VMD Tcl script that builds the backbone (N, CA, C; Angstrom):
set m [mol new atoms 195]
animate dup $m
set s [atomselect $m all]
$s set {name element resname resid chain x y z} {
  {N N UNK 1 A 0.923 -1.326 -0.010}
  {CA C UNK 1 A -0.026 -0.268 -0.149}
  {C C UNK 1 A 1.004 1.191 -0.013}
  {N N UNK 2 A 0.700 2.367 -1.021}
  {CA C UNK 2 A 1.531 3.303 -0.971}
  {C C UNK 2 A 1.163 4.328 0.236}
  {N N UNK 3 A -0.213 4.721 0.607}
  {CA C UNK 3 A -0.473 5.308 1.687}
  {C C UNK 3 A -1.166 4.701 2.775}
  {N N UNK 4 A -0.734 5.105 3.791}
  {CA C UNK 4 A -1.306 4.765 5.125}
  {C C UNK 4 A -1.138 5.630 6.337}
  {N N UNK 5 A -1.756 5.366 7.293}
  {CA C UNK 5 A -1.558 6.598 8.617}
  {C C UNK 5 A 0.187 6.612 9.132}
  {N N UNK 6 A 0.712 5.821 8.745}
  {CA C UNK 6 A 2.326 6.267 9.416}
  {C C UNK 6 A 2.769 6.675 7.709}
  {N N UNK 7 A 2.538 6.923 6.702}
  {CA C UNK 7 A 3.054 7.051 5.289}
  {C C UNK 7 A 1.716 8.108 4.521}
  {N N UNK 8 A 1.637 9.249 4.891}
  {CA C UNK 8 A 0.713 10.031 4.285}
  {C C UNK 8 A 1.065 10.767 2.901}
  {N N UNK 9 A 2.436 10.826 3.055}
  {CA C UNK 9 A 2.873 11.219 1.615}
  {C C UNK 9 A 3.968 10.638 1.252}
  {N N UNK 10 A 3.982 10.496 0.154}
  {CA C UNK 10 A 5.231 9.690 -0.734}
  {C C UNK 10 A 5.846 10.476 -2.057}
  {N N UNK 11 A 7.075 10.354 -2.267}
  {CA C UNK 11 A 7.916 11.177 -3.005}
  {C C UNK 11 A 7.650 9.921 -4.429}
  {N N UNK 12 A 7.786 11.050 -5.616}
  {CA C UNK 12 A 7.488 10.536 -6.974}
  {C C UNK 12 A 8.577 9.053 -7.259}
  {N N UNK 13 A 9.530 9.421 -6.557}
  {CA C UNK 13 A 10.690 8.308 -7.104}
  {C C UNK 13 A 10.016 7.041 -6.063}
  {N N UNK 14 A 9.670 7.312 -4.790}
  {CA C UNK 14 A 8.850 6.155 -4.329}
  {C C UNK 14 A 7.706 5.705 -5.166}
  {N N UNK 15 A 6.637 6.265 -5.604}
  {CA C UNK 15 A 6.086 5.947 -6.254}
  {C C UNK 15 A 6.406 5.193 -8.027}
  {N N UNK 16 A 7.296 5.432 -8.183}
  {CA C UNK 16 A 7.870 5.053 -9.522}
  {C C UNK 16 A 8.225 3.560 -9.201}
  {N N UNK 17 A 8.983 3.316 -7.874}
  {CA C UNK 17 A 9.555 2.058 -7.540}
  {C C UNK 17 A 8.375 1.501 -7.121}
  {N N UNK 18 A 7.582 1.643 -6.414}
  {CA C UNK 18 A 6.118 0.937 -6.364}
  {C C UNK 18 A 5.625 0.400 -7.381}
  {N N UNK 19 A 5.318 1.059 -8.622}
  {CA C UNK 19 A 4.765 0.658 -9.921}
  {C C UNK 19 A 5.514 0.353 -10.556}
  {N N UNK 20 A 7.102 0.474 -10.368}
  {CA C UNK 20 A 7.912 -0.199 -11.381}
  {C C UNK 20 A 7.795 0.215 -12.834}
  {N N UNK 21 A 8.033 1.582 -13.150}
  {CA C UNK 21 A 8.081 2.303 -14.194}
  {C C UNK 21 A 8.888 3.445 -14.157}
  {N N UNK 22 A 9.106 3.560 -15.262}
  {CA C UNK 22 A 10.149 4.477 -15.885}
  {C C UNK 22 A 9.994 5.709 -15.330}
  {N N UNK 23 A 10.761 6.789 -15.090}
  {CA C UNK 23 A 10.515 7.867 -14.324}
  {C C UNK 23 A 9.666 8.854 -15.150}
  {N N UNK 24 A 9.891 8.855 -16.565}
  {CA C UNK 24 A 9.054 9.570 -17.525}
  {C C UNK 24 A 7.488 9.343 -17.321}
  {N N UNK 25 A 7.259 7.944 -17.103}
  {CA C UNK 25 A 6.074 7.176 -17.331}
  {C C UNK 25 A 5.179 7.752 -15.740}
  {N N UNK 26 A 6.258 7.393 -14.833}
  {CA C UNK 26 A 5.494 7.977 -13.253}
  {C C UNK 26 A 5.114 9.341 -13.411}
  {N N UNK 27 A 5.812 10.172 -13.806}
  {CA C UNK 27 A 5.434 11.745 -14.032}
  {C C UNK 27 A 4.231 11.667 -14.770}
  {N N UNK 28 A 3.942 11.266 -15.758}
  {CA C UNK 28 A 2.975 11.486 -16.398}
  {C C UNK 28 A 1.815 10.780 -15.783}
  {N N UNK 29 A 2.065 9.566 -15.020}
  {CA C UNK 29 A 0.796 9.303 -14.357}
  {C C UNK 29 A 0.387 10.212 -13.065}
  {N N UNK 30 A 1.428 10.791 -12.445}
  {CA C UNK 30 A 1.570 11.638 -11.100}
  {C C UNK 30 A 0.618 12.668 -11.699}
  {N N UNK 31 A 0.973 13.290 -12.877}
  {CA C UNK 31 A 0.381 14.474 -13.564}
  {C C UNK 31 A -1.267 14.140 -13.659}
  {N N UNK 32 A -1.546 13.183 -14.498}
  {CA C UNK 32 A -2.861 12.905 -14.607}
  {C C UNK 32 A -3.749 12.490 -13.439}
  {N N UNK 33 A -3.042 11.985 -12.347}
  {CA C UNK 33 A -3.772 11.841 -11.193}
  {C C UNK 33 A -4.207 12.826 -10.239}
  {N N UNK 34 A -3.028 13.816 -10.476}
  {CA C UNK 34 A -3.275 15.141 -9.762}
  {C C UNK 34 A -4.103 16.100 -10.435}
  {N N UNK 35 A -4.025 15.982 -11.824}
  {CA C UNK 35 A -5.289 16.631 -12.283}
  {C C UNK 35 A -6.608 16.431 -12.208}
  {N N UNK 36 A -6.882 15.215 -12.000}
  {CA C UNK 36 A -8.267 14.623 -11.735}
  {C C UNK 36 A -8.456 14.864 -10.311}
  {N N UNK 37 A -7.442 15.340 -9.289}
  {CA C UNK 37 A -7.926 15.090 -7.812}
  {C C UNK 37 A -7.916 14.281 -7.269}
  {N N UNK 38 A -6.666 12.877 -7.672}
  {CA C UNK 38 A -6.371 11.636 -6.914}
  {C C UNK 38 A -5.578 11.735 -6.282}
  {N N UNK 39 A -4.532 12.881 -6.755}
  {CA C UNK 39 A -3.312 12.998 -5.750}
  {C C UNK 39 A -3.027 14.633 -5.727}
  {N N UNK 40 A -2.387 15.294 -4.398}
  {CA C UNK 40 A -1.765 16.473 -4.727}
  {C C UNK 40 A -0.704 16.621 -4.116}
  {N N UNK 41 A 0.002 17.541 -4.320}
  {CA C UNK 41 A 1.326 17.712 -4.066}
  {C C UNK 41 A 1.399 18.846 -2.605}
  {N N UNK 42 A 2.039 17.890 -1.718}
  {CA C UNK 42 A 2.156 18.786 -0.372}
  {C C UNK 42 A 3.068 20.027 -0.702}
  {N N UNK 43 A 3.405 20.630 0.448}
  {CA C UNK 43 A 4.332 21.518 0.865}
  {C C UNK 43 A 5.681 20.924 0.688}
  {N N UNK 44 A 5.744 19.898 0.954}
  {CA C UNK 44 A 7.037 19.014 1.214}
  {C C UNK 44 A 7.683 18.587 -0.336}
  {N N UNK 45 A 6.679 18.628 -1.225}
  {CA C UNK 45 A 7.144 17.887 -2.575}
  {C C UNK 45 A 6.436 16.978 -2.648}
  {N N UNK 46 A 5.731 16.324 -1.719}
  {CA C UNK 46 A 5.347 15.001 -1.655}
  {C C UNK 46 A 4.033 14.978 -2.029}
  {N N UNK 47 A 3.555 13.985 -2.625}
  {CA C UNK 47 A 2.249 13.616 -2.880}
  {C C UNK 47 A 1.517 13.219 -1.887}
  {N N UNK 48 A 0.076 13.134 -1.516}
  {CA C UNK 48 A -0.734 12.634 -0.572}
  {C C UNK 48 A -2.336 12.542 -1.245}
  {N N UNK 49 A -3.171 11.762 -0.958}
  {CA C UNK 49 A -4.148 11.559 -1.552}
  {C C UNK 49 A -5.066 12.787 -2.137}
  {N N UNK 50 A -5.708 12.978 -2.746}
  {CA C UNK 50 A -6.050 13.948 -3.111}
  {C C UNK 50 A -7.373 14.136 -2.686}
  {N N UNK 51 A -8.474 15.541 -3.220}
  {CA C UNK 51 A -9.439 15.601 -2.394}
  {C C UNK 51 A -10.610 14.952 -2.965}
  {N N UNK 52 A -10.558 14.233 -3.730}
  {CA C UNK 52 A -11.668 13.274 -4.438}
  {C C UNK 52 A -11.986 12.233 -3.544}
  {N N UNK 53 A -10.856 11.950 -2.497}
  {CA C UNK 53 A -11.100 10.665 -1.764}
  {C C UNK 53 A -11.841 11.275 -0.634}
  {N N UNK 54 A -11.889 12.610 -0.136}
  {CA C UNK 54 A -12.888 12.896 0.942}
  {C C UNK 54 A -14.136 12.810 0.278}
  {N N UNK 55 A -14.776 13.224 -0.643}
  {CA C UNK 55 A -15.631 13.005 -1.351}
  {C C UNK 55 A -15.998 11.499 -1.749}
  {N N UNK 56 A -15.493 10.881 -1.922}
  {CA C UNK 56 A -15.669 9.337 -2.041}
  {C C UNK 56 A -15.956 8.846 -0.486}
  {N N UNK 57 A -15.535 9.344 0.556}
  {CA C UNK 57 A -15.339 9.204 1.867}
  {C C UNK 57 A -16.846 9.386 2.524}
  {N N UNK 58 A -17.331 10.685 2.099}
  {CA C UNK 58 A -18.466 11.236 2.406}
  {C C UNK 58 A -19.883 10.548 1.832}
  {N N UNK 59 A -19.518 10.117 0.368}
  {CA C UNK 59 A -20.452 9.351 0.051}
  {C C UNK 59 A -20.908 8.046 0.821}
  {N N UNK 60 A -19.827 7.396 0.947}
  {CA C UNK 60 A -19.656 6.033 1.793}
  {C C UNK 60 A -20.359 6.083 2.982}
  {N N UNK 61 A -20.029 7.243 3.784}
  {CA C UNK 61 A -20.588 7.315 5.372}
  {C C UNK 61 A -21.952 8.130 5.082}
  {N N UNK 62 A -22.054 8.611 4.223}
  {CA C UNK 62 A -23.484 8.994 3.842}
  {C C UNK 62 A -24.722 7.795 3.489}
  {N N UNK 63 A -24.119 6.991 3.088}
  {CA C UNK 63 A -24.984 5.570 2.426}
  {C C UNK 63 A -25.213 4.568 3.632}
  {N N UNK 64 A -24.043 4.729 4.671}
  {CA C UNK 64 A -23.931 3.672 6.027}
  {C C UNK 64 A -24.934 4.730 7.046}
  {N N UNK 65 A -25.338 5.841 6.925}
  {CA C UNK 65 A -26.350 6.151 7.764}
  {C C UNK 65 A -27.777 6.401 7.565}
}
mol reanalyze $m
mol bondsrecalc $m
mol representation Tube
mol addrep $m
């Protein structure tokens, strides 16, 4: 798992290693996921889950109540 409570942010290099793709492909994937709201770049320069996951969480929570 790339993200969890002990590692809320991850570097682009670590993402590339985890998905075993060349750096250029990794950056394309990151750019696409960032543009769609699935990732966001933090002040540290590392990536974290984006705002779309808050929307998913709200939808799931709303369905359970």
